[in-house]
BABA-876049 format. One record per residue (C-alpha): x, y, z; residue in three letters. Coordinates in nm, 3 decimals. Example, Ala and Ser with C-alpha at 12.3 -4.5 7.8 and 13.67 -1.06 7.14 Angstrom:
BEGIN
REC         X         Y         Z     r
REC     1.230    -0.450     0.780   ALA
REC     1.367    -0.106     0.714   SER
END
This chain:
BEGIN
REC         X         Y         Z     r
REC     0.283     8.771    -1.463   MET
REC     0.379     8.534    -1.202   PRO
REC     0.596     8.220    -1.307   THR
REC     0.512     7.868    -1.205   LEU
REC     0.791     7.725    -0.987   GLU
REC     0.781     7.353    -0.983   LEU
REC     0.896     7.170    -0.644   PRO
REC     1.260     7.023    -0.652   PRO
REC     1.117     6.678    -0.651   PHE
REC     0.968     6.721    -0.991   SER
REC     1.288     6.747    -1.177   GLU
REC     1.386     6.426    -1.044   MET
REC     1.072     6.253    -1.068   ALA
REC     1.082     6.368    -1.456   ALA
REC     1.427     6.239    -1.503   GLY
REC     1.297     5.888    -1.365   PHE
REC     0.984     5.882    -1.593   VAL
REC     1.160     6.006    -1.891   ALA
REC     1.448     5.768    -1.873   SER
REC     1.181     5.474    -1.777   LEU
REC     0.986     5.534    -2.110   VAL
REC     1.272     5.610    -2.316   ALA
REC     1.487     5.284    -2.208   SER
REC     1.159     5.066    -2.256   PHE
REC     1.094     5.204    -2.605   LEU
REC     1.471     5.203    -2.695   CYS
REC     1.503     4.847    -2.609   GLY
REC     1.285     4.724    -2.891   TYR
REC     1.557     4.919    -3.141   VAL
REC     1.836     4.787    -2.965   VAL
REC     1.685     4.416    -2.964   LEU
REC     1.640     4.453    -3.332   TRP
REC     2.002     4.582    -3.376   GLY
REC     2.156     4.297    -3.157   LEU
REC     1.944     4.033    -3.352   GLN
REC     2.081     4.170    -3.665   ARG
REC     2.451     4.192    -3.554   TRP
REC     2.406     3.835    -3.414   GLN
REC     2.520     3.938    -3.043   VAL
REC     2.408     3.630    -2.909   VAL
REC     2.450     3.443    -2.566   ASP
REC     2.456     3.081    -2.635   LEU
REC     2.378     2.827    -2.344   PRO
REC     2.648     2.630    -2.207   ASN
REC     2.748     2.432    -1.895   MET
REC     2.795     2.759    -1.684   ARG
REC     2.477     2.919    -1.787   SER
REC     2.136     2.978    -1.621   SER
REC     1.944     3.001    -1.947   HIS
REC     1.856     2.709    -2.203   GLU
REC     1.820     2.898    -2.521   ARG
REC     2.007     3.147    -2.735   PRO
REC     1.936     3.494    -2.621   THR
REC     2.054     3.842    -2.750   PRO
REC     2.335     4.008    -2.544   ARG
REC     2.412     4.332    -2.505   GLY
REC     2.042     4.511    -2.412   GLY
REC     2.233     4.725    -2.181   GLY
REC     2.323     4.939    -2.477   LEU
REC     1.984     5.124    -2.463   GLY
REC     2.016     5.149    -2.082   ILE
REC     2.348     5.327    -2.127   MET
REC     2.232     5.562    -2.425   ALA
REC     1.942     5.659    -2.197   VAL
REC     2.148     5.723    -1.897   VAL
REC     2.432     5.933    -2.108   LEU
REC     2.151     6.152    -2.286   LEU
REC     1.972     6.190    -1.965   GLY
REC     2.298     6.274    -1.769   GLY
REC     2.439     6.511    -2.007   ALA
REC     2.087     6.701    -1.983   TRP
REC     2.145     6.716    -1.598   ASP
REC     2.490     6.828    -1.672   ALA
REC     2.396     7.110    -1.925   TRP
REC     2.128     7.215    -1.670   ARG
REC     2.341     7.214    -1.360   SER
REC     2.671     7.319    -1.516   GLY
REC     2.830     7.052    -1.270   GLY
REC     3.194     6.943    -1.428   ALA
REC     3.197     6.628    -1.191   MET
REC     2.897     6.498    -1.379   LEU
REC     3.043     6.541    -1.710   TRP
REC     3.357     6.332    -1.574   VAL
REC     3.119     6.058    -1.446   VAL
REC     2.935     6.050    -1.766   LEU
REC     3.243     6.042    -1.978   ALA
REC     3.414     5.753    -1.776   ALA
REC     3.084     5.558    -1.794   ALA
REC     3.051     5.601    -2.144   GLY
REC     3.433     5.486    -2.198   MET
REC     3.343     5.181    -1.982   LEU
REC     3.040     5.080    -2.182   GLY
REC     3.185     5.126    -2.519   ALA
REC     3.459     4.887    -2.424   VAL
REC     3.215     4.655    -2.267   SER
REC     2.989     4.643    -2.548   PHE
REC     3.278     4.554    -2.773   LEU
REC     3.336     4.282    -2.531   ASP
REC     2.967     4.164    -2.569   ASP
REC     3.004     4.151    -2.947   ARG
REC     3.352     3.955    -2.939   LYS
REC     3.538     3.896    -2.609   PRO
REC     3.838     4.108    -2.529   LEU
REC     4.107     4.007    -2.297   PRO
REC     3.995     4.071    -1.936   TRP
REC     4.328     4.250    -1.851   THR
REC     4.248     4.523    -2.115   PHE
REC     3.897     4.555    -1.975   ARG
REC     4.049     4.600    -1.600   ILE
REC     4.275     4.854    -1.741   CYS
REC     4.008     5.046    -1.908   VAL
REC     3.769     5.026    -1.601   GLN
REC     4.080     5.142    -1.381   ALA
REC     4.174     5.457    -1.580   ALA
REC     3.790     5.568    -1.573   GLY
REC     3.777     5.485    -1.202   ALA
REC     4.118     5.678    -1.139   ILE
REC     3.982     5.987    -1.298   VAL
REC     3.653     6.009    -1.112   VAL
REC     3.839     5.923    -0.777   ALA
REC     4.106     6.174    -0.828   ALA
REC     3.842     6.459    -0.894   MET
REC     3.644     6.343    -0.581   LEU
REC     3.897     6.207    -0.309   VAL
REC     4.231     6.401    -0.383   TRP
REC     4.130     6.762    -0.291   PRO
REC     3.981     6.624     0.032   LEU
REC     4.301     6.416     0.112   ALA
REC     4.563     6.633    -0.010   GLU
REC     4.614     6.861     0.297   ASP
REC     4.718     6.547     0.466   ARG
REC     5.003     6.464     0.265   GLY
REC     5.046     6.344    -0.110   VAL
REC     5.110     5.985    -0.015   PRO
REC     4.762     5.970     0.169   LEU
REC     4.609     6.120    -0.104   ALA
REC     4.749     5.868    -0.347   VAL
REC     4.632     5.570    -0.131   MET
REC     4.291     5.720    -0.085   ALA
REC     4.242     5.746    -0.479   VAL
REC     4.385     5.410    -0.516   ALA
REC     4.162     5.260    -0.265   VAL
REC     3.845     5.467    -0.401   THR
REC     3.920     5.319    -0.740   SER
REC     3.966     4.966    -0.647   PHE
REC     3.628     4.973    -0.465   ALA
REC     3.479     5.164    -0.786   ILE
REC     3.599     4.884    -1.044   VAL
REC     3.535     4.607    -0.793   GLY
REC     3.168     4.701    -0.765   TYR
REC     3.125     4.756    -1.137   ALA
REC     3.272     4.370    -1.195   ASN
REC     3.077     4.283    -0.883   ALA
REC     2.747     4.388    -1.050   PHE
REC     2.839     4.218    -1.391   ASN
REC     2.904     3.890    -1.203   PHE
REC     2.567     3.902    -1.032   MET
REC     2.376     3.967    -1.368   ASP
REC     2.325     3.597    -1.405   GLY
REC     1.937     3.542    -1.399   ILE
REC     1.656     3.726    -1.555   ASN
REC     1.573     4.051    -1.392   GLY
REC     1.816     4.051    -1.095   ILE
REC     2.057     4.324    -1.205   ALA
REC     1.782     4.554    -1.365   ALA
REC     1.569     4.549    -1.075   SER
REC     1.855     4.580    -0.815   GLN
REC     1.986     4.904    -0.986   ALA
REC     1.631     5.031    -0.998   ALA
REC     1.594     4.976    -0.615   VAL
REC     1.947     5.076    -0.535   THR
REC     1.925     5.399    -0.740   GLY
REC     1.591     5.494    -0.551   ILE
REC     1.748     5.396    -0.232   GLY
REC     2.049     5.598    -0.277   THR
REC     1.834     5.900    -0.334   ILE
REC     1.636     5.823    -0.022   ALA
REC     1.935     5.769     0.223   VAL
REC     2.093     6.104     0.076   ALA
REC     1.780     6.300     0.124   VAL
REC     1.728     6.153     0.458   ALA
REC     2.092     6.306     0.524   ALA
REC     2.008     6.626     0.415   GLY
REC     2.129     6.610     0.052   VAL
REC     1.941     6.855    -0.160   SER
REC     1.648     6.708    -0.416   LEU
REC     1.822     6.897    -0.720   VAL
REC     2.194     6.768    -0.644   ASP
REC     2.323     6.629    -0.990   PRO
REC     2.442     6.304    -0.833   ALA
REC     2.066     6.238    -0.721   LEU
REC     1.939     6.342    -1.045   VAL
REC     2.170     6.100    -1.211   LEU
REC     2.065     5.841    -0.949   ALA
REC     1.710     5.891    -1.057   ALA
REC     1.794     5.868    -1.445   ILE
REC     1.989     5.527    -1.386   ILE
REC     1.693     5.410    -1.156   ALA
REC     1.444     5.472    -1.458   GLY
REC     1.662     5.331    -1.741   ALA
REC     1.725     5.018    -1.515   ALA
REC     1.344     4.985    -1.469   ALA
REC     1.256     5.054    -1.842   GLY
REC     1.459     4.784    -1.930   PHE
REC     1.323     4.529    -1.682   LEU
REC     1.019     4.429    -1.899   PRO
REC     1.269     4.307    -2.173   HIS
REC     1.436     4.077    -1.915   ASN
REC     1.178     3.997    -1.667   PHE
REC     1.010     3.740    -1.614   PRO
REC     1.112     3.609    -1.981   ARG
REC     1.436     3.742    -2.107   ALA
REC     1.416     3.855    -2.464   ARG
REC     1.756     3.969    -2.412   MET
REC     2.033     4.019    -2.159   PHE
REC     2.181     4.365    -2.065   MET
REC     2.525     4.210    -2.095   GLY
REC     2.848     4.376    -1.984   ASP
REC     2.767     4.700    -2.163   VAL
REC     2.484     4.734    -1.901   GLY
REC     2.608     4.564    -1.599   ALA
REC     2.955     4.731    -1.580   VAL
REC     2.839     5.043    -1.641   SER
REC     2.550     5.049    -1.412   LEU
REC     2.770     4.938    -1.137   GLY
REC     3.044     5.180    -1.211   PHE
REC     2.778     5.470    -1.205   GLY
REC     2.588     5.380    -0.884   LEU
REC     2.941     5.338    -0.718   ALA
REC     3.087     5.683    -0.842   ALA
REC     2.745     5.822    -0.714   ILE
REC     2.769     5.683    -0.365   SER
REC     3.148     5.813    -0.352   VAL
REC     3.023     6.146    -0.496   TRP
REC     2.760     6.180    -0.221   ILE
REC     3.007     6.095     0.060   ALA
REC     3.255     6.340    -0.058   ALA
REC     3.019     6.624    -0.077   ASP
REC     2.808     6.570     0.223   TYR
REC     3.024     6.342     0.489   GLY
REC     3.207     6.039     0.419   TRP
REC     3.012     5.859     0.716   TRP
REC     2.728     5.805     0.441   LEU
REC     2.975     5.570     0.270   LEU
REC     2.829     5.303     0.533   VAL
REC     2.461     5.347     0.488   PRO
REC     2.528     5.408     0.099   LEU
REC     2.766     5.088     0.098   GLY
REC     2.510     4.878     0.248   CYS
REC     2.264     4.947    -0.034   LEU
REC     2.504     4.744    -0.241   HIS
REC     2.574     4.476     0.033   ALA
REC     2.399     4.187    -0.169   ASN
REC     2.608     4.234    -0.467   PHE
REC     2.939     4.293    -0.292   VAL
REC     2.902     3.995     0.015   LEU
REC     2.753     3.737    -0.274   ASP
REC     3.056     3.838    -0.518   THR
REC     3.348     3.852    -0.249   THR
REC     3.237     3.518    -0.082   ILE
REC     3.203     3.329    -0.417   THR
REC     3.550     3.457    -0.564   VAL
REC     3.705     3.383    -0.211   ILE
REC     3.566     3.015    -0.243   ARG
REC     3.677     2.973    -0.621   ARG
REC     4.034     3.100    -0.532   ILE
REC     4.051     2.856    -0.249   LEU
REC     3.941     2.584    -0.493   ARG
REC     4.202     2.663    -0.741   GLY
REC     3.938     2.776    -1.002   GLU
REC     3.974     3.077    -1.221   VAL
REC     3.765     3.326    -1.056   PHE
REC     3.693     3.568    -1.353   HIS
REC     3.564     3.291    -1.572   GLN
REC     3.159     3.276    -1.603   ALA
REC     3.031     3.001    -1.336   HIS
REC     2.722     2.925    -1.136   ARG
REC     2.841     2.939    -0.785   GLU
REC     2.681     3.277    -0.659   HIS
REC     2.403     3.214    -0.396   PHE
REC     2.139     3.342    -0.620   TYR
REC     2.262     3.076    -0.888   GLN
REC     2.252     2.807    -0.654   ARG
REC     1.886     2.857    -0.535   LEU
REC     1.816     2.827    -0.906   VAL
REC     2.013     2.498    -0.938   ARG
REC     1.832     2.403    -0.613   ALA
REC     1.506     2.423    -0.812   GLY
REC     1.391     2.794    -0.748   TRP
REC     1.256     2.986    -1.091   SER
REC     1.437     3.289    -1.199   HIS
REC     1.134     3.504    -1.111   THR
REC     1.103     3.347    -0.741   ARG
REC     1.470     3.410    -0.670   VAL
REC     1.477     3.777    -0.844   THR
REC     1.147     3.879    -0.649   LEU
REC     1.288     3.734    -0.306   THR
REC     1.615     3.953    -0.345   GLU
REC     1.417     4.249    -0.480   LEU
REC     1.187     4.252    -0.171   VAL
REC     1.462     4.211     0.055   LEU
REC     1.654     4.515    -0.109   GLN
REC     1.351     4.727    -0.080   ILE
REC     1.338     4.655     0.304   VAL
REC     1.701     4.715     0.341   VAL
REC     1.683     5.025     0.162   ALA
REC     1.362     5.172     0.370   ALA
REC     1.511     5.056     0.714   VAL
REC     1.857     5.231     0.623   LEU
REC     1.664     5.536     0.514   THR
REC     1.474     5.549     0.831   LEU
REC     1.799     5.494     1.031   ALA
REC     1.988     5.776     0.835   VAL
REC     1.730     6.028     0.933   SER
REC     1.794     5.924     1.292   GLN
REC     2.182     6.012     1.277   GLY
REC     2.512     5.841     1.248   LYS
REC     2.460     5.602     1.549   SER
REC     2.150     5.457     1.430   ALA
REC     2.280     5.428     1.062   ALA
REC     2.595     5.220     1.168   PHE
REC     2.393     5.003     1.401   GLY
REC     2.158     4.929     1.120   VAL
REC     2.465     4.867     0.889   ALA
REC     2.543     4.558     1.095   ILE
REC     2.180     4.442     1.083   ALA
REC     2.195     4.460     0.720   VAL
REC     2.507     4.259     0.671   VAL
REC     2.370     3.983     0.892   ALA
REC     2.020     3.985     0.679   VAL
REC     2.223     3.921     0.358   TRP
REC     2.455     3.662     0.551   ALA
REC     2.140     3.476     0.661   GLY
REC     2.004     3.482     0.311   PHE
REC     2.320     3.337     0.178   PHE
REC     2.309     3.076     0.453   ALA
REC     1.955     2.991     0.356   PHE
REC     2.071     2.971    -0.022   CYS
REC     2.355     2.724     0.053   GLU
REC     2.127     2.516     0.279   ARG
REC     1.865     2.485     0.012   GLU
REC     2.136     2.378    -0.238   PHE
REC     2.289     2.125    -0.037   ARG
REC     1.961     1.961     0.043   ARG
REC     1.869     1.951    -0.322   PHE
REC     2.206     1.796    -0.407   GLN
REC     2.150     1.525    -0.115   SER
REC     1.789     1.457    -0.246   ALA
REC     1.934     1.415    -0.603   THR
REC     2.228     1.195    -0.490   MET
REC     1.976     0.983    -0.294   PHE
REC     1.720     0.943    -0.563   ASN
REC     2.013     0.833    -0.817   HIS
REC     2.170     0.607    -0.571   GLY
END
């Protein structure tokens, strides 16, 4: 009797849908637990919310990603996937402890660095070792720094309702689209994991947007950023390092916003890793925009960016590199708009008070 063979896309679609549903349902259990444990984010001068809200909802996201990823790893037999999941799980556990009771930031960075070094060594060392140990060590160090940096940038950008979950969902799907356009197999474990992450983030979104019943917290934001960064490096290591350009551009919003904001804070003599409201998206909120309007605006921009990058990659390296410059210009223009709106609001407020 002939067997029914499902198309490769079905596995990825199944992972996305199953993760979405599981994450959404798991959110109710996690919310009950956070309320019971009294893991609550209290508003302060640096907050963008006005009432106490449970923090740590990303625990459900991570549970779904780890279970879904374990299924994918068992199915595909890929050692690399187990390594990424173990590192993400370690980061998630430490981040949840931090959500419950703040831990020294140096300790958290060390744990993140340990996880990133293991992942980077597995992916980069074999490709760079032939060119000498010093270069291989440098390659692992740079890659680890990039992964840790993005994990924290993702966490820094989780400051208003829906922005982190929506960007994770679109970026995960965009990663798949760009990779497939470059010739990556639909059943590649890295792409299935990207689909699981995108689905888990989308499933959490109704709990956080447009009204936030809970925040994902460090356990969600740090782990999502780590996972998405690791997947980008993984794909590039397997299929060509030039893919880091278009895949990296999928993260341009969070990377550029965080980098510019951190540099500005350092130049002003402020402690860059403390909570604040100086990101460009936060400036829009302070200028009178609602969380919903800001999140949807950035979501639309990210969808357009992902679509254009996918089309460019399908045309080859040259087109991808050219569009990369355009992507940076788009986000730079958006940041300039945010800054203008904020300064205009400040001027109007000072004038009215005067």
